[in-house]
mmCIF entry with sequence, helices, sheets and N, C-alpha, C, O atoms, coordinates in Angstrom:
data_MODEL
# 
_entry.id   MODEL 
# 
_entity.id                         1 
_entity.type                       polymer 
_entity.pdbx_number_of_molecules   1 
# 
_entity_poly.entity_id                      1 
_entity_poly.type                           'polypeptide(L)' 
_entity_poly.nstd_linkage                   no 
_entity_poly.nstd_monomer                   no 
_entity_poly.pdbx_seq_one_letter_code       MGWGIKPGKSNREVYMTDIAPTLAGLLHIQMPSGCVGKAIPEITP 
_entity_poly.pdbx_seq_one_letter_code_can   MGWGIKPGKSNREVYMTDIAPTLAGLLHIQMPSGCVGKAIPEITP 
_entity_poly.pdbx_strand_id                 A 
# 
loop_
_entity_poly_seq.entity_id 
_entity_poly_seq.num 
_entity_poly_seq.mon_id 
_entity_poly_seq.hetero 
1 1  MET n 
1 2  GLY n 
1 3  TRP n 
1 4  GLY n 
1 5  ILE n 
1 6  LYS n 
1 7  PRO n 
1 8  GLY n 
1 9  LYS n 
1 10 SER n 
1 11 ASN n 
1 12 ARG n 
1 13 GLU n 
1 14 VAL n 
1 15 TYR n 
1 16 MET n 
1 17 THR n 
1 18 ASP n 
1 19 ILE n 
1 20 ALA n 
1 21 PRO n 
1 22 THR n 
1 23 LEU n 
1 24 ALA n 
1 25 GLY n 
1 26 LEU n 
1 27 LEU n 
1 28 HIS n 
1 29 ILE n 
1 30 GLN n 
1 31 MET n 
1 32 PRO n 
1 33 SER n 
1 34 GLY n 
1 35 CYS n 
1 36 VAL n 
1 37 GLY n 
1 38 LYS n 
1 39 ALA n 
1 40 ILE n 
1 41 PRO n 
1 42 GLU n 
1 43 ILE n 
1 44 THR n 
1 45 PRO n 
# 
_struct_asym.id          A 
_struct_asym.entity_id   1 
# 
loop_
_struct_conf.conf_type_id 
_struct_conf.id 
_struct_conf.pdbx_PDB_helix_id 
_struct_conf.beg_label_comp_id 
_struct_conf.beg_label_asym_id 
_struct_conf.beg_label_seq_id 
_struct_conf.pdbx_beg_PDB_ins_code 
_struct_conf.end_label_comp_id 
_struct_conf.end_label_asym_id 
_struct_conf.end_label_seq_id 
_struct_conf.pdbx_end_PDB_ins_code 
_struct_conf.beg_auth_comp_id 
_struct_conf.beg_auth_asym_id 
_struct_conf.beg_auth_seq_id 
_struct_conf.end_auth_comp_id 
_struct_conf.end_auth_asym_id 
_struct_conf.end_auth_seq_id 
_struct_conf.pdbx_PDB_helix_class 
_struct_conf.details 
_struct_conf.pdbx_PDB_helix_length 
HELX_P HELX_P1 AA1 MET A 16 ? ASP A 18 ? MET A 16 ASP A 18 5 ? 3 
HELX_P HELX_P2 AA2 ILE A 19 ? LEU A 27 ? ILE A 19 LEU A 27 1 ? 9 
# 
_struct_conf_type.id          HELX_P 
_struct_conf_type.criteria    ? 
_struct_conf_type.reference   ? 
# 
loop_
_atom_site.group_PDB 
_atom_site.id 
_atom_site.type_symbol 
_atom_site.label_atom_id 
_atom_site.label_alt_id 
_atom_site.label_comp_id 
_atom_site.label_asym_id 
_atom_site.label_entity_id 
_atom_site.label_seq_id 
_atom_site.pdbx_PDB_ins_code 
_atom_site.Cartn_x 
_atom_site.Cartn_y 
_atom_site.Cartn_z 
_atom_site.occupancy 
_atom_site.B_iso_or_equiv 
_atom_site.pdbx_formal_charge 
_atom_site.auth_seq_id 
_atom_site.auth_comp_id 
_atom_site.auth_asym_id 
_atom_site.auth_atom_id 
_atom_site.pdbx_PDB_model_num 
ATOM 1   N N  . MET A 1 1  ? -25.299 -31.002 -24.975 1.00 0.00 ? 1  MET A N  1 
ATOM 2   C CA . MET A 1 1  ? -24.999 -32.354 -24.601 1.00 0.00 ? 1  MET A CA 1 
ATOM 3   C C  . MET A 1 1  ? -25.623 -32.625 -23.237 1.00 0.00 ? 1  MET A C  1 
ATOM 4   O O  . MET A 1 1  ? -25.382 -31.890 -22.280 1.00 0.00 ? 1  MET A O  1 
ATOM 5   N N  . GLY A 1 2  ? -26.399 -33.650 -23.156 1.00 0.00 ? 2  GLY A N  1 
ATOM 6   C CA . GLY A 1 2  ? -27.016 -34.011 -21.886 1.00 0.00 ? 2  GLY A CA 1 
ATOM 7   C C  . GLY A 1 2  ? -28.501 -34.250 -22.058 1.00 0.00 ? 2  GLY A C  1 
ATOM 8   O O  . GLY A 1 2  ? -29.050 -34.065 -23.144 1.00 0.00 ? 2  GLY A O  1 
ATOM 9   N N  . TRP A 1 3  ? -29.156 -34.669 -20.965 1.00 0.00 ? 3  TRP A N  1 
ATOM 10  C CA . TRP A 1 3  ? -30.573 -34.978 -20.997 1.00 0.00 ? 3  TRP A CA 1 
ATOM 11  C C  . TRP A 1 3  ? -31.389 -33.739 -21.367 1.00 0.00 ? 3  TRP A C  1 
ATOM 12  O O  . TRP A 1 3  ? -31.236 -32.683 -20.754 1.00 0.00 ? 3  TRP A O  1 
ATOM 13  N N  . GLY A 1 4  ? -32.240 -33.872 -22.358 1.00 0.00 ? 4  GLY A N  1 
ATOM 14  C CA . GLY A 1 4  ? -33.109 -32.780 -22.781 1.00 0.00 ? 4  GLY A CA 1 
ATOM 15  C C  . GLY A 1 4  ? -32.440 -31.735 -23.654 1.00 0.00 ? 4  GLY A C  1 
ATOM 16  O O  . GLY A 1 4  ? -33.094 -30.772 -24.054 1.00 0.00 ? 4  GLY A O  1 
ATOM 17  N N  . ILE A 1 5  ? -31.181 -31.887 -23.959 1.00 0.00 ? 5  ILE A N  1 
ATOM 18  C CA . ILE A 1 5  ? -30.465 -30.934 -24.810 1.00 0.00 ? 5  ILE A CA 1 
ATOM 19  C C  . ILE A 1 5  ? -30.253 -31.594 -26.163 1.00 0.00 ? 5  ILE A C  1 
ATOM 20  O O  . ILE A 1 5  ? -29.604 -32.635 -26.269 1.00 0.00 ? 5  ILE A O  1 
ATOM 21  N N  . LYS A 1 6  ? -30.808 -30.976 -27.185 1.00 0.00 ? 6  LYS A N  1 
ATOM 22  C CA . LYS A 1 6  ? -30.649 -31.518 -28.533 1.00 0.00 ? 6  LYS A CA 1 
ATOM 23  C C  . LYS A 1 6  ? -29.258 -31.187 -29.065 1.00 0.00 ? 6  LYS A C  1 
ATOM 24  O O  . LYS A 1 6  ? -28.752 -30.088 -28.838 1.00 0.00 ? 6  LYS A O  1 
ATOM 25  N N  . PRO A 1 7  ? -28.637 -32.133 -29.771 1.00 0.00 ? 7  PRO A N  1 
ATOM 26  C CA . PRO A 1 7  ? -27.325 -31.835 -30.347 1.00 0.00 ? 7  PRO A CA 1 
ATOM 27  C C  . PRO A 1 7  ? -27.434 -30.759 -31.420 1.00 0.00 ? 7  PRO A C  1 
ATOM 28  O O  . PRO A 1 7  ? -28.446 -30.663 -32.113 1.00 0.00 ? 7  PRO A O  1 
ATOM 29  N N  . GLY A 1 8  ? -26.418 -29.976 -31.549 1.00 0.00 ? 8  GLY A N  1 
ATOM 30  C CA . GLY A 1 8  ? -26.395 -28.932 -32.565 1.00 0.00 ? 8  GLY A CA 1 
ATOM 31  C C  . GLY A 1 8  ? -25.246 -27.983 -32.315 1.00 0.00 ? 8  GLY A C  1 
ATOM 32  O O  . GLY A 1 8  ? -24.429 -28.192 -31.418 1.00 0.00 ? 8  GLY A O  1 
ATOM 33  N N  . LYS A 1 9  ? -25.196 -26.941 -33.117 1.00 0.00 ? 9  LYS A N  1 
ATOM 34  C CA . LYS A 1 9  ? -24.169 -25.931 -32.935 1.00 0.00 ? 9  LYS A CA 1 
ATOM 35  C C  . LYS A 1 9  ? -24.718 -24.578 -33.332 1.00 0.00 ? 9  LYS A C  1 
ATOM 36  O O  . LYS A 1 9  ? -25.726 -24.474 -34.031 1.00 0.00 ? 9  LYS A O  1 
ATOM 37  N N  . SER A 1 10 ? -24.052 -23.569 -32.884 1.00 0.00 ? 10 SER A N  1 
ATOM 38  C CA . SER A 1 10 ? -24.474 -22.203 -33.149 1.00 0.00 ? 10 SER A CA 1 
ATOM 39  C C  . SER A 1 10 ? -23.244 -21.376 -33.509 1.00 0.00 ? 10 SER A C  1 
ATOM 40  O O  . SER A 1 10 ? -22.165 -21.566 -32.947 1.00 0.00 ? 10 SER A O  1 
ATOM 41  N N  . ASN A 1 11 ? -23.421 -20.479 -34.430 1.00 0.00 ? 11 ASN A N  1 
ATOM 42  C CA . ASN A 1 11 ? -22.334 -19.572 -34.799 1.00 0.00 ? 11 ASN A CA 1 
ATOM 43  C C  . ASN A 1 11 ? -22.423 -18.258 -34.042 1.00 0.00 ? 11 ASN A C  1 
ATOM 44  O O  . ASN A 1 11 ? -21.605 -17.359 -34.232 1.00 0.00 ? 11 ASN A O  1 
ATOM 45  N N  . ARG A 1 12 ? -23.442 -18.158 -33.171 1.00 0.00 ? 12 ARG A N  1 
ATOM 46  C CA . ARG A 1 12 ? -23.634 -16.945 -32.394 1.00 0.00 ? 12 ARG A CA 1 
ATOM 47  C C  . ARG A 1 12 ? -22.602 -16.891 -31.267 1.00 0.00 ? 12 ARG A C  1 
ATOM 48  O O  . ARG A 1 12 ? -22.269 -17.916 -30.673 1.00 0.00 ? 12 ARG A O  1 
ATOM 49  N N  . GLU A 1 13 ? -22.107 -15.709 -30.983 1.00 0.00 ? 13 GLU A N  1 
ATOM 50  C CA . GLU A 1 13 ? -21.122 -15.547 -29.918 1.00 0.00 ? 13 GLU A CA 1 
ATOM 51  C C  . GLU A 1 13 ? -21.825 -15.581 -28.568 1.00 0.00 ? 13 GLU A C  1 
ATOM 52  O O  . GLU A 1 13 ? -22.784 -14.842 -28.343 1.00 0.00 ? 13 GLU A O  1 
ATOM 53  N N  . VAL A 1 14 ? -21.351 -16.434 -27.675 1.00 0.00 ? 14 VAL A N  1 
ATOM 54  C CA . VAL A 1 14 ? -21.868 -16.511 -26.309 1.00 0.00 ? 14 VAL A CA 1 
ATOM 55  C C  . VAL A 1 14 ? -20.702 -16.336 -25.348 1.00 0.00 ? 14 VAL A C  1 
ATOM 56  O O  . VAL A 1 14 ? -19.542 -16.522 -25.716 1.00 0.00 ? 14 VAL A O  1 
ATOM 57  N N  . TYR A 1 15 ? -21.026 -15.977 -24.120 1.00 0.00 ? 15 TYR A N  1 
ATOM 58  C CA . TYR A 1 15 ? -20.003 -15.651 -23.140 1.00 0.00 ? 15 TYR A CA 1 
ATOM 59  C C  . TYR A 1 15 ? -20.133 -16.539 -21.909 1.00 0.00 ? 15 TYR A C  1 
ATOM 60  O O  . TYR A 1 15 ? -21.172 -17.161 -21.690 1.00 0.00 ? 15 TYR A O  1 
ATOM 61  N N  . MET A 1 16 ? -19.076 -16.595 -21.109 1.00 0.00 ? 16 MET A N  1 
ATOM 62  C CA . MET A 1 16 ? -19.094 -17.367 -19.863 1.00 0.00 ? 16 MET A CA 1 
ATOM 63  C C  . MET A 1 16 ? -20.215 -16.901 -18.941 1.00 0.00 ? 16 MET A C  1 
ATOM 64  O O  . MET A 1 16 ? -20.791 -17.704 -18.207 1.00 0.00 ? 16 MET A O  1 
ATOM 65  N N  . THR A 1 17 ? -20.524 -15.613 -18.975 1.00 0.00 ? 17 THR A N  1 
ATOM 66  C CA . THR A 1 17 ? -21.564 -15.075 -18.103 1.00 0.00 ? 17 THR A CA 1 
ATOM 67  C C  . THR A 1 17 ? -22.957 -15.557 -18.504 1.00 0.00 ? 17 THR A C  1 
ATOM 68  O O  . THR A 1 17 ? -23.911 -15.351 -17.753 1.00 0.00 ? 17 THR A O  1 
ATOM 69  N N  . ASP A 1 18 ? -23.097 -16.192 -19.666 1.00 0.00 ? 18 ASP A N  1 
ATOM 70  C CA . ASP A 1 18 ? -24.385 -16.710 -20.119 1.00 0.00 ? 18 ASP A CA 1 
ATOM 71  C C  . ASP A 1 18 ? -24.702 -18.090 -19.531 1.00 0.00 ? 18 ASP A C  1 
ATOM 72  O O  . ASP A 1 18 ? -25.826 -18.574 -19.667 1.00 0.00 ? 18 ASP A O  1 
ATOM 73  N N  . ILE A 1 19 ? -23.727 -18.721 -18.883 1.00 0.00 ? 19 ILE A N  1 
ATOM 74  C CA . ILE A 1 19 ? -23.938 -20.074 -18.363 1.00 0.00 ? 19 ILE A CA 1 
ATOM 75  C C  . ILE A 1 19 ? -24.951 -20.082 -17.221 1.00 0.00 ? 19 ILE A C  1 
ATOM 76  O O  . ILE A 1 19 ? -25.885 -20.883 -17.242 1.00 0.00 ? 19 ILE A O  1 
ATOM 77  N N  . ALA A 1 20 ? -24.790 -19.214 -16.230 1.00 0.00 ? 20 ALA A N  1 
ATOM 78  C CA . ALA A 1 20 ? -25.679 -19.206 -15.067 1.00 0.00 ? 20 ALA A CA 1 
ATOM 79  C C  . ALA A 1 20 ? -27.137 -18.947 -15.458 1.00 0.00 ? 20 ALA A C  1 
ATOM 80  O O  . ALA A 1 20 ? -28.012 -19.688 -15.010 1.00 0.00 ? 20 ALA A O  1 
ATOM 81  N N  . PRO A 1 21 ? -27.438 -17.928 -16.276 1.00 0.00 ? 21 PRO A N  1 
ATOM 82  C CA . PRO A 1 21 ? -28.836 -17.728 -16.643 1.00 0.00 ? 21 PRO A CA 1 
ATOM 83  C C  . PRO A 1 21 ? -29.400 -18.864 -17.501 1.00 0.00 ? 21 PRO A C  1 
ATOM 84  O O  . PRO A 1 21 ? -30.594 -19.157 -17.427 1.00 0.00 ? 21 PRO A O  1 
ATOM 85  N N  . THR A 1 22 ? -28.565 -19.498 -18.304 1.00 0.00 ? 22 THR A N  1 
ATOM 86  C CA . THR A 1 22 ? -29.019 -20.620 -19.119 1.00 0.00 ? 22 THR A CA 1 
ATOM 87  C C  . THR A 1 22 ? -29.391 -21.799 -18.222 1.00 0.00 ? 22 THR A C  1 
ATOM 88  O O  . THR A 1 22 ? -30.435 -22.423 -18.414 1.00 0.00 ? 22 THR A O  1 
ATOM 89  N N  . LEU A 1 23 ? -28.544 -22.102 -17.249 1.00 0.00 ? 23 LEU A N  1 
ATOM 90  C CA . LEU A 1 23 ? -28.843 -23.185 -16.313 1.00 0.00 ? 23 LEU A CA 1 
ATOM 91  C C  . LEU A 1 23 ? -30.082 -22.873 -15.479 1.00 0.00 ? 23 LEU A C  1 
ATOM 92  O O  . LEU A 1 23 ? -30.893 -23.761 -15.216 1.00 0.00 ? 23 LEU A O  1 
ATOM 93  N N  . ALA A 1 24 ? -30.230 -21.624 -15.065 1.00 0.00 ? 24 ALA A N  1 
ATOM 94  C CA . ALA A 1 24 ? -31.423 -21.243 -14.304 1.00 0.00 ? 24 ALA A CA 1 
ATOM 95  C C  . ALA A 1 24 ? -32.683 -21.441 -15.148 1.00 0.00 ? 24 ALA A C  1 
ATOM 96  O O  . ALA A 1 24 ? -33.710 -21.885 -14.634 1.00 0.00 ? 24 ALA A O  1 
ATOM 97  N N  . GLY A 1 25 ? -32.610 -21.120 -16.419 1.00 0.00 ? 25 GLY A N  1 
ATOM 98  C CA . GLY A 1 25 ? -33.751 -21.323 -17.300 1.00 0.00 ? 25 GLY A CA 1 
ATOM 99  C C  . GLY A 1 25 ? -34.075 -22.794 -17.493 1.00 0.00 ? 25 GLY A C  1 
ATOM 100 O O  . GLY A 1 25 ? -35.246 -23.168 -17.542 1.00 0.00 ? 25 GLY A O  1 
ATOM 101 N N  . LEU A 1 26 ? -33.057 -23.628 -17.603 1.00 0.00 ? 26 LEU A N  1 
ATOM 102 C CA . LEU A 1 26 ? -33.268 -25.075 -17.756 1.00 0.00 ? 26 LEU A CA 1 
ATOM 103 C C  . LEU A 1 26 ? -33.874 -25.690 -16.502 1.00 0.00 ? 26 LEU A C  1 
ATOM 104 O O  . LEU A 1 26 ? -34.685 -26.612 -16.583 1.00 0.00 ? 26 LEU A O  1 
ATOM 105 N N  . LEU A 1 27 ? -33.476 -25.174 -15.341 1.00 0.00 ? 27 LEU A N  1 
ATOM 106 C CA . LEU A 1 27 ? -33.964 -25.708 -14.071 1.00 0.00 ? 27 LEU A CA 1 
ATOM 107 C C  . LEU A 1 27 ? -35.248 -25.040 -13.601 1.00 0.00 ? 27 LEU A C  1 
ATOM 108 O O  . LEU A 1 27 ? -35.815 -25.427 -12.580 1.00 0.00 ? 27 LEU A O  1 
ATOM 109 N N  . HIS A 1 28 ? -35.705 -24.041 -14.343 1.00 0.00 ? 28 HIS A N  1 
ATOM 110 C CA . HIS A 1 28 ? -36.921 -23.291 -14.001 1.00 0.00 ? 28 HIS A CA 1 
ATOM 111 C C  . HIS A 1 28 ? -36.807 -22.676 -12.608 1.00 0.00 ? 28 HIS A C  1 
ATOM 112 O O  . HIS A 1 28 ? -37.722 -22.774 -11.790 1.00 0.00 ? 28 HIS A O  1 
ATOM 113 N N  . ILE A 1 29 ? -35.656 -22.034 -12.356 1.00 0.00 ? 29 ILE A N  1 
ATOM 114 C CA . ILE A 1 29 ? -35.447 -21.350 -11.087 1.00 0.00 ? 29 ILE A CA 1 
ATOM 115 C C  . ILE A 1 29 ? -35.140 -19.882 -11.363 1.00 0.00 ? 29 ILE A C  1 
ATOM 116 O O  . ILE A 1 29 ? -34.902 -19.486 -12.504 1.00 0.00 ? 29 ILE A O  1 
ATOM 117 N N  . GLN A 1 30 ? -35.149 -19.088 -10.305 1.00 0.00 ? 30 GLN A N  1 
ATOM 118 C CA . GLN A 1 30 ? -34.890 -17.652 -10.433 1.00 0.00 ? 30 GLN A CA 1 
ATOM 119 C C  . GLN A 1 30 ? -33.442 -17.416 -10.840 1.00 0.00 ? 30 GLN A C  1 
ATOM 120 O O  . GLN A 1 30 ? -32.539 -18.147 -10.432 1.00 0.00 ? 30 GLN A O  1 
ATOM 121 N N  . MET A 1 31 ? -33.237 -16.382 -11.650 1.00 0.00 ? 31 MET A N  1 
ATOM 122 C CA . MET A 1 31 ? -31.885 -16.009 -12.069 1.00 0.00 ? 31 MET A CA 1 
ATOM 123 C C  . MET A 1 31 ? -31.077 -15.598 -10.844 1.00 0.00 ? 31 MET A C  1 
ATOM 124 O O  . MET A 1 31 ? -31.631 -15.010 -9.914  1.00 0.00 ? 31 MET A O  1 
ATOM 125 N N  . PRO A 1 32 ? -29.789 -15.891 -10.823 1.00 0.00 ? 32 PRO A N  1 
ATOM 126 C CA . PRO A 1 32 ? -28.956 -15.476 -9.690  1.00 0.00 ? 32 PRO A CA 1 
ATOM 127 C C  . PRO A 1 32 ? -28.905 -13.954 -9.582  1.00 0.00 ? 32 PRO A C  1 
ATOM 128 O O  . PRO A 1 32 ? -28.955 -13.246 -10.589 1.00 0.00 ? 32 PRO A O  1 
ATOM 129 N N  . SER A 1 33 ? -28.807 -13.465 -8.355  1.00 0.00 ? 33 SER A N  1 
ATOM 130 C CA . SER A 1 33 ? -28.713 -12.012 -8.179  1.00 0.00 ? 33 SER A CA 1 
ATOM 131 C C  . SER A 1 33 ? -27.370 -11.535 -8.729  1.00 0.00 ? 33 SER A C  1 
ATOM 132 O O  . SER A 1 33 ? -26.357 -12.217 -8.574  1.00 0.00 ? 33 SER A O  1 
ATOM 133 N N  . GLY A 1 34 ? -27.362 -10.417 -9.342  1.00 0.00 ? 34 GLY A N  1 
ATOM 134 C CA . GLY A 1 34 ? -26.147 -9.876  -9.920  1.00 0.00 ? 34 GLY A CA 1 
ATOM 135 C C  . GLY A 1 34 ? -25.773 -10.503 -11.251 1.00 0.00 ? 34 GLY A C  1 
ATOM 136 O O  . GLY A 1 34 ? -24.668 -10.292 -11.752 1.00 0.00 ? 34 GLY A O  1 
ATOM 137 N N  . CYS A 1 35 ? -26.681 -11.269 -11.822 1.00 0.00 ? 35 CYS A N  1 
ATOM 138 C CA . CYS A 1 35 ? -26.420 -11.957 -13.087 1.00 0.00 ? 35 CYS A CA 1 
ATOM 139 C C  . CYS A 1 35 ? -26.379 -10.927 -14.221 1.00 0.00 ? 35 CYS A C  1 
ATOM 140 O O  . CYS A 1 35 ? -27.305 -10.132 -14.379 1.00 0.00 ? 35 CYS A O  1 
ATOM 141 N N  . VAL A 1 36 ? -25.306 -10.948 -15.001 1.00 0.00 ? 36 VAL A N  1 
ATOM 142 C CA . VAL A 1 36 ? -25.180 -9.990  -16.090 1.00 0.00 ? 36 VAL A CA 1 
ATOM 143 C C  . VAL A 1 36 ? -25.337 -10.646 -17.467 1.00 0.00 ? 36 VAL A C  1 
ATOM 144 O O  . VAL A 1 36 ? -25.469 -9.947  -18.472 1.00 0.00 ? 36 VAL A O  1 
ATOM 145 N N  . GLY A 1 37 ? -25.322 -11.977 -17.517 1.00 0.00 ? 37 GLY A N  1 
ATOM 146 C CA . GLY A 1 37 ? -25.434 -12.688 -18.793 1.00 0.00 ? 37 GLY A CA 1 
ATOM 147 C C  . GLY A 1 37 ? -26.890 -12.862 -19.213 1.00 0.00 ? 37 GLY A C  1 
ATOM 148 O O  . GLY A 1 37 ? -27.814 -12.477 -18.496 1.00 0.00 ? 37 GLY A O  1 
ATOM 149 N N  . LYS A 1 38 ? -27.065 -13.442 -20.369 1.00 0.00 ? 38 LYS A N  1 
ATOM 150 C CA . LYS A 1 38 ? -28.398 -13.722 -20.911 1.00 0.00 ? 38 LYS A CA 1 
ATOM 151 C C  . LYS A 1 38 ? -28.479 -15.200 -21.253 1.00 0.00 ? 38 LYS A C  1 
ATOM 152 O O  . LYS A 1 38 ? -27.497 -15.801 -21.689 1.00 0.00 ? 38 LYS A O  1 
ATOM 153 N N  . ALA A 1 39 ? -29.649 -15.779 -21.052 1.00 0.00 ? 39 ALA A N  1 
ATOM 154 C CA . ALA A 1 39 ? -29.840 -17.197 -21.358 1.00 0.00 ? 39 ALA A CA 1 
ATOM 155 C C  . ALA A 1 39 ? -29.649 -17.434 -22.855 1.00 0.00 ? 39 ALA A C  1 
ATOM 156 O O  . ALA A 1 39 ? -30.024 -16.601 -23.680 1.00 0.00 ? 39 ALA A O  1 
ATOM 157 N N  . ILE A 1 40 ? -29.071 -18.561 -23.183 1.00 0.00 ? 40 ILE A N  1 
ATOM 158 C CA . ILE A 1 40 ? -28.842 -18.927 -24.571 1.00 0.00 ? 40 ILE A CA 1 
ATOM 159 C C  . ILE A 1 40 ? -30.159 -19.475 -25.120 1.00 0.00 ? 40 ILE A C  1 
ATOM 160 O O  . ILE A 1 40 ? -30.583 -20.552 -24.702 1.00 0.00 ? 40 ILE A O  1 
ATOM 161 N N  . PRO A 1 41 ? -30.819 -18.770 -26.043 1.00 0.00 ? 41 PRO A N  1 
ATOM 162 C CA . PRO A 1 41 ? -32.167 -19.161 -26.485 1.00 0.00 ? 41 PRO A CA 1 
ATOM 163 C C  . PRO A 1 41 ? -32.227 -20.501 -27.214 1.00 0.00 ? 41 PRO A C  1 
ATOM 164 O O  . PRO A 1 41 ? -33.277 -21.144 -27.213 1.00 0.00 ? 41 PRO A O  1 
ATOM 165 N N  . GLU A 1 42 ? -31.143 -20.937 -27.830 1.00 0.00 ? 42 GLU A N  1 
ATOM 166 C CA . GLU A 1 42 ? -31.149 -22.218 -28.524 1.00 0.00 ? 42 GLU A CA 1 
ATOM 167 C C  . GLU A 1 42 ? -31.235 -23.398 -27.560 1.00 0.00 ? 42 GLU A C  1 
ATOM 168 O O  . GLU A 1 42 ? -31.586 -24.510 -27.955 1.00 0.00 ? 42 GLU A O  1 
ATOM 169 N N  . ILE A 1 43 ? -30.912 -23.145 -26.295 1.00 0.00 ? 43 ILE A N  1 
ATOM 170 C CA . ILE A 1 43 ? -30.894 -24.221 -25.298 1.00 0.00 ? 43 ILE A CA 1 
ATOM 171 C C  . ILE A 1 43 ? -32.088 -24.146 -24.364 1.00 0.00 ? 43 ILE A C  1 
ATOM 172 O O  . ILE A 1 43 ? -32.691 -25.173 -24.055 1.00 0.00 ? 43 ILE A O  1 
ATOM 173 N N  . THR A 1 44 ? -32.439 -22.964 -23.913 1.00 0.00 ? 44 THR A N  1 
ATOM 174 C CA . THR A 1 44 ? -33.520 -22.825 -22.931 1.00 0.00 ? 44 THR A CA 1 
ATOM 175 C C  . THR A 1 44 ? -34.885 -22.987 -23.593 1.00 0.00 ? 44 THR A C  1 
ATOM 176 O O  . THR A 1 44 ? -35.092 -22.607 -24.745 1.00 0.00 ? 44 THR A O  1 
ATOM 177 N N  . PRO A 1 45 ? -35.813 -23.566 -22.822 1.00 0.00 ? 45 PRO A N  1 
ATOM 178 C CA . PRO A 1 45 ? -37.167 -23.772 -23.390 1.00 0.00 ? 45 PRO A CA 1 
ATOM 179 C C  . PRO A 1 45 ? -37.955 -22.492 -23.498 1.00 0.00 ? 45 PRO A C  1 
ATOM 180 O O  . PRO A 1 45 ? -39.098 -22.507 -23.952 1.00 0.00 ? 45 PRO A O  1 
# 
């Protein structure tokens, strides 16, 4: 939901720790240090 995000849904399990790397990928910035999650591929370009 939001600008540049296509509506849809996924049955894949994602975690709270995946939010920071996903946002970093959307903003094209470096991943936060100590980041343990993985970007959600359905959302990131």
